C-alpha positions in Angstrom: -72.1 41.7 10.9 -68.8 42.7 12.5 -66.5 45.3 10.8 -64.0 42.6 9.8 -66.8 40.6 8.2 -67.9 43.6 6.2 -64.4 44.3 5.1 -63.9 40.7 4.1 -67.2 40.8 2.1 -66.0 44.0 0.4 -62.7 42.5 -0.4 -64.3 39.4 -1.9 -66.6 41.5 -4.1 -63.7 43.6 -5.3 -61.7 40.5 -6.1 -64.5 39.0 -8.1 -65.1 42.3 -10.0 -61.4 42.7 -10.8 -61.1 39.1 -11.9 -64.2 39.5 -14.2 -62.7 42.7 -15.6 -59.5 40.9 -16.4 -61.2 37.9 -18.0 -63.4 40.0 -20.2 -60.5 41.9 -21.5 -58.1 39.0 -22.3 -56.9 39.4 -25.9 -58.2 43.0 -26.3 -55.9 45.9 -26.8 -56.3 47.6 -23.4 -52.9 48.8 -22.6 -53.9 50.1 -19.2 -55.7 46.9 -18.0 -52.6 45.7 -16.0 -52.4 49.2 -14.4 -56.1 49.1 -13.4 -55.7 45.6 -12.1 -52.6 46.6 -10.1 -54.4 49.6 -8.6 -57.3 47.4 -7.6 -55.0 44.9 -5.9 -53.4 47.8 -4.1 -56.8 49.0 -3.0 -57.7 45.5 -1.7 -54.4 45.4 0.3 -55.4 48.7 2.0 -58.7 47.2 3.1 -57.0 44.6 5.3 -57.3 45.7 8.9 -54.4 44.6 11.2 -55.6 43.3 14.5 -53.5 42.3 17.6 -53.7 41.5 21.3 -53.5 44.7 23.4 -53.4 42.8 26.7 -50.5 43.9 28.9 -49.2 46.1 26.1 -46.6 48.6 27.2 -45.6 51.9 25.6 -43.7 51.4 22.4 -44.7 47.7 22.0 -46.6 46.4 19.0 -49.6 44.1 19.6 -49.0 40.5 19.0 -51.0 37.6 17.6 -53.6 36.0 19.9 -52.6 32.8 21.7 -55.7 31.2 20.3 -54.2 31.6 16.8 -51.0 29.9 17.8 -52.4 27.1 19.8 -51.4 28.4 23.3 -54.8 29.0 24.9 -53.5 28.4 28.4 -50.8 31.1 28.2 -53.5 33.7 28.7 -56.1 33.9 31.4 -58.5 35.8 29.1 -58.3 33.1 26.4 -59.5 30.3 28.6 -63.1 31.4 28.4 -63.4 32.5 24.7 -63.6 30.6 21.4 -62.0 33.2 19.0 -59.9 36.3 19.3 -62.8 38.5 18.2 -64.6 37.6 21.4 -61.8 39.1 23.6 -61.9 42.7 24.7 -58.1 43.0 24.1 -58.3 42.0 20.4 -58.3 45.4 18.7 -57.3 47.1 15.5 -53.6 47.8 15.6 
């Protein structure tokens, strides 16, 4: 299992747990439930890894999206032989 798959699984589990917590406490006098839920959503947001293409990246530039994600496979010599960005050596965490 790749790191992104592990993170996605963790996010999914957290989302289900937070949803269950919110559903169980509907109508109950828990004043802090919304705060707990907001904190959980903030924690989920932090689990998202940002990836980008690091091919031909110069100093000061931000990585961009993969040509495979935008339907321009033939704009990149590396993308011609791969099926998804995760298969490319230049697709890295930003």
